[in-house]
N, C-alpha and C positions, 0 to 999 in steps of 0.2 A: 860885417855880421851876415850869416846865411837869413836866405825865407826858410820860415816856415814853412814844408811839405807838402802840397796837398795830399787827403786821402783816396789811397787807391778806389776806382769804382766800385770794385769787389767788396770791400771793406766798407763803403758807405751803403750799397743794397744789404749787407749782412746786416749792418744799424738798424737797419728801418725794417727788416720783413718783421713778420707776426712772432711775437712770444712764444718760442716752442721749445720743448725738450724730445729725445729719443727715447723711447721705449718700444723694445723689440725693433720693427720696421718704419716705427710710423712717429713722424710728428707731432705730438701731443701739446694741447696746452693745460695747465692746471685742471684737475676735474672737478676743483672749487673756480674756476674760474680764475684763483687769486696770481697777483704778480708782484712783482716786487721792483723799484727803481738801481740800476745801477750809475754811478755817479764820475766823473771824469774827477781823479784827483788834484790835479793839474790847474781846473777851474772851480772845483766844486759844485758842477752844472747835473743834470739830468743826462748822462749817454742818453740810456736805452731803457726799456723793461723787458725782464725774462719772469718765467714762469715761476711760482713761489708752493714747490711738491707738499702737497699734504702728505700723511704717513700712509695714505689712499695711495698715491701714485707712487710712493718708493713700493710697494706690496706691489702692485703693478709691475715696474722694473726689476724685482727679484724673481718674480715668477714664468718672466722672460727670459732671463738669466738661466733659472734653474731648466726649465724645458728646452733652452738651447744646448744646455750642458747634457741634459739626459738623453734627451729623445731626438735633436736634428743631427743632419747630415756632419757637423760640427764636431761633434765628438767620434767621428768615426773618419775624422781628418788627418792623412797622411802629416811626416815631419814635414816632409819636402813641401808639401802645400801651406802648412804654417807658416815657413821658411816665407816661401813666395809671396803669401799676402804681406808678413812685415816689411819685406823689401819691397813690395808696389803704396803702400802706407807709407814708408818714409819718402820715398817717389814722389810721391803730391806731398809732401808738406814741406817738402823742398821747390816742387811748382808753386806753392801758396806761401812762401817764405815772407815775400813779405807782406800780403796780410793777413798771418798769423800774427809779423811783427808789430803792425801797424794797432792789433785788438790787441796786444798784450802792451802797447803804450797809454792807449785811451783807457781801457780797464782795469790798469795797474800802478800808472806815472813813470814806469821805466823807461830808458831810453830805445827808443822803438831802432835803432842805429845797431845800438848796443844788443839788444833784444834779438833781432838777425842773426847778427854775429856769434852769439853766445848761446841765451833763450831754444831758440830755434833750432840750431846747429848742433847741439849739445844733446836733442833732441833725436831730430835725425841720424844723430851718431848712433844714439842708444838703440833707436830701435834695429837698424842694422847689424849692430853687436850680438842682440836678443833676436833679430834673426838668422843668426849663426848658431844659437843656442837649440833650436829648434830640432835637429838633426843629430844634436850631442846629447840626449838625454839618454841617459844611460842604467842599467840594472847590474846586477853580477849575477854568478853562480860561485857557489858555496859547498863545500866539500863534508860535508853533516857526519857527525859520530854516532849519535843518541846511541848509550851505552846499553841499555834495556832492551833493543832491538837488535842484537850481533849479527845475527841470521840474515836480514835484511838488508836489500840496496836502495839507495833515496839517490832521486835528485834535487839538491838543495839552488833556487835562484831566488833573488833581491828584485823587484819591479822597483819601477820609481814613476810614479801615475800623476793625472792634474789633481791638485787639488780638490777643484769644484766653481764653485758659483762663491765671486770676490767682490767683497765690498769695499772702496776705495773712497777715501775722505782725504780730501787734500789742500794744503794750504794756498795762502795770494799772493803770497811773494815770488815765489817762481810757478807760475798755474797750469801752462803747456806742457814744461818739464817737469814738473811732479807728478803731473797725470801719464806722461811716456814711462816715468820710472817704472810705474805702478803696472800701465799697463802692456808696457813689452815682455816681463818675463812671464805673465799672463796669459798674453798670445801665443807665445811660442810654446806653453807647457800645454795649450787645449783649454786653459779653464774661461769662460768666461766672466764678463765683469760687468756691477754697476756703478759707477761712477758719483760722487757727490763734490761739484768742485766748491771752495769757497764761496757763503756768502755773496763777498763783494766783486769777485772775479772769477765767474763762469762761460764768459764770451769766447775766449778760446777753446775751452772742452765742447764746446756746443760747436766751434766748427771742426775741430778733430772729429768730432763723430758724424761730420757731411763726410768727411775723407775715409773714414771707416767704413761708411756704407758701399761709398764710388768702390774703394778698394776693392769689396766684391765680399765682405764677412757676411755670414748667415745674419737673419734675422737673431736679435735676441745676446748675440754673442756681446754687444757691447751696447750700455745704456748709459745717459745721463741722466740726472734729474738735480735741477736746481732749486734751492730754495734754503731756507735758513738751519741752521748746524741743528738748534733745539729741533726743530720737527722734519725734515727730513734728512738729517744727521742722525737725529737718534731712532729715529722707524727703522734706517738704515741699520745698525751697530745693534737693534733688537733684535731684526728677521729673523725665525730660527732656520728658514733657507737658505743662511749666510753660512759660506762654511770658512772664512775667511776674513779677516779684517784687515786691512791695511791704511794705516791714519798717516800723515804728517800735520803737524803742528804744533801745539803750547804741550808741556808738559803738565799741565791741568788737565785740558780738555783729554789726553793721549791716559793719562789714569785712568779716569771714566770710563773710557774706551774699554781699556784693559780690564777693568775689574766687570764690564758687563761680558767679556767674552771670555772670561775665567767662569760666570756661571754655567754659561753652555759648551764651555771648552772648544767654541769656536778660535781655528787658529790665528794668530793676531802679531803684525806687526808693526812696531810705532817708532817714528825716524822725528823726533821732538825736540826742545829748548837747546841752545847753548849758552855759554860763556868762555869761549873760545880765550885763549894765550895765546901772544904771542910775544917771544923772548929775544932780546936780542943780547946777545955777548961781546963781552968786550971788543974780540977781535973783529967785529961782523963791520963790514963795508956798511959805512953808516947812511950814505946819502942810498943805496937801493935799500937797505932797512927802512928807514924813513917813508921813501916812496912804498916799498909794501907795506907796511903797517897802514897807512894812510889807505893804499886800496883797500887791502885786509878790512876797516872799521866802513869807509863810506861810499865802497860799493853795493851799489843796489838801496840808496839811502838808509845803509844798515839793517836791513830789513835784510839778513842774511841767516842763518841757524847757525851756524858756525864762524860767523865776521868774527874777525879777533876784534873784539871788545873791553879787552883785557891788556895793557902793555906792562911790557917789565922789561925794562931799558938798566943794563948795569950804571951804576952810578954814577963812575967818571964822564959817560957819556949822557945823561939824562937830560941835562937842561937843553944841548944842543939834538939831540934828534928827535922833542918834543919841540921846541924851535920852529924845525924841517917842517914837522907834521904840521905844525899850526902852520906854515907858512903854502904848506899844498892846502889846506883845507879855504883858506881864504882867499886862495885865489881862483877858485873853481867857480864858475859858472852854473847857477840854478835855475831850472824855469821849464819850461812842458818839452815833453821828451819826443814830440813830435820833431824838434828843431835838432838835426844832427849834431850842432853844437855844441850844446848844453852837455853837463859834465852831471849832474847831481838834477835829478826831480824830486818830486812831493812825496809823503807818505803817503799809506792806502787809504786814510778815512781822517775824518776832525778828531775823532776818538784817537786813535793813535799817536796822532798829533798831541795832545792833552795829553797823553802818558809817557810819550816823549816828554816835555814840557815839564809835567811834576815832577818827573827825576832830576832833572835838571835844576830846578826850583830846589828839591831837598837836597842836592851837591849845595848852593849856596845859604841855603839854612843851614848845615852842618860845619862850615867854615871852610870848604874845600872852591879852589882857584878855578874860575873858566880862562884858560888860553888864550880859549877862540870859542864863537859863535854861540851858541845856548840862545841862539834869535829866532822868531818867526821872519819868516818873508812870503809874499804873499801876493794875487791873491792863489791859493791852493792849500792843500794840506804841508807846507812848506818848513822845514827845521834846519837851517842853517847846520853848516858839520862841524860839531862840537867837540872839543878835549879839554878832559877835567884832569887839576894834579890836586898835590894835598889830598890826598884819599886813603883812606883806611882803610884796610885790607878786608875787614869785616864790615865798610859800608857793604849798607843795600845796593849803591851804582858799582860797587866791583861782583855782588855777590849772584844781583837778581839780573835776568836778561831781559834789560831796556829794550833791540827790537827799532833802532834807528842809531844814526848818524851821530852816536854819543860813545867816545872813548875815555874810559879812566885810564893814567898811567903811573906806575907806582919805579920808585927805582931799587935793583937788588946791591946787596955787597958780592955774593958769592952763587955758584952754582947749584950748593945745594940751596941757598934761601929761593934761587929763582924756579926751585922745580917745587921745593915746599909750598910758595905762592899759587904757583900755575895751576899743584892738583888741589887747592883748599877751594874747592866746589863743586857746587852740589852736580854739576855736569862734567859731561866727558866727550864730547863732539868733536873737533877739532883742535891743533895747538900749530904754533908754526916755532921753529928755531932759526933765529939768522945768526950764519956761523961760519966762518972756511976750517976751522979747528973740527977736523973726522973725525980725531978723540974724542970730545967734550960732546959732538952730535951721538956719535952714537952709546959714548956710558948715557945721553939724557936720555933717547928715544924710548930704549925700553921702561923709566923711569917715569912717564907723563902717560897717566890715568887719562886716555882720549884713543877714540876710534880710529881718529886719523892725526898722523904727525908728516906738516912739510914743512922739509929746511930749505931756506931761502925761496921761498915763498907761500901764499899760503890762499887757502879754495881752490887748488888745483883739482880739477875730477874730473877723472877720465871712467870708462862704460866699460873698465875691464877692474877698475877698481873698486873693493867694496867700502860702501860708505852707509855708517853710522854711529853709535856713542856708544860709552859705559854711561854708570851709573844713571841718574835720572834726562837724559838723552836719547835713551828710546831701549826697545829691545829687535833685535835683529837687523839686518843689513839691507840694503838697497841697492843696485847694481852688482857686476863681477858673477860670478858664478854661483857664488852664494845666494844674489837672487832665486834661483829657479830652484834651489833649496826650500825656500819659504813658498814656494809656489804649486809643492808638489809633495804628496805621502809616501813613504817607503811601505812597501807588500811583499811581506816573507812568504814563499812559495814551497811546498815541500812536498814533492808525487813518492810516494813508495810505490818499485819500481816492480 
């Protein structure tokens, strides 16, 4: 077993710095001096402190963003300059990739090695993808008819303009990547941003703020306020100077934000919960399907909005596939994510750990069978990877998002039944089909009510592919060209010649 690597000196220095957040171009404490502890999920120990922003702090940050959008040189920045700044920011993320990965590991619990090649690299790739969009935001000309003015000539055109001040609130499962998903299109289009990271995981957002300043962005273009959702998040959601809200997190909180946004007609995108089905068809490569299904649920400790948390396997292969997944689960090494040999880290918090155990106990109480796992591992907030069978489709374990390493598995007899059960969910974020029968796959894809469908893979994300959900999984899309639409407004212009 390899030794746990020591922290990069820059990571240690970052953790030891005075707790501050970025408003305008200044690193500031909370106005009332309040702070909150961050804990290392692998040990439960206090990692460091960060400011706990009040509503007044949030209002200052929004005002800084408003002034930067309305009055500063940023509002006159040309597309090429916005492109180059994003490229510069991506280069800085690449330079400090090890530091970012270690901060993500310490603050979130995930593997530092995986965070470096997945979270950090995807953030870099996405910023570079969005940099290209800065020079490709287009309008169009229109030949108008205007029957009431038949003898006049007109020039009609449509502009696509930056939406303004963006209030961004992100979840704790992929703190850096989710922040960049919102920051990239905002900066590419010329918006300004106030980011409120999750209560538990603000460290990489604060490091990102350092890099934004180093890249050369003007004061107020990017602001980070740390604090609780109840205070700081609510203040950002209700601030009348915010033109757009973008949120990634639970469906429950997303509904609340959506209601607030509708009161003021603030533009909003919501990337919310999921309960994604993994469907193993009778012709599938069973070894690949079992390995893929295990990865779909156990990656990032199951704390993935599109995790393959519902497994549907054709009845003739059900027992074998479940046994193979249980074997994979039982062989996984749990531990501190700073150890590169660890395959699964802890959950984010003691509260989330207890939530997951409550669902497991619910399964036991209802007569379900725990095929593997279902136990605590410690110290830290660990749950052993769990597979549950003998579960009814209407069970809360099947219908509700657990957000942990818990897979519920149900057999099916034919394609129609598989589709019916896959769609029998309030969510519709992702789904995967494991099959080599292209005719069956193409029949199933349009019938699955989900924002993403993967075939012989799961949770495979690319900057060019829009990501978001049907039903209770949200409104709008992240990534791809669709993201540009959500950070801009259309303006119709008609000139009488």
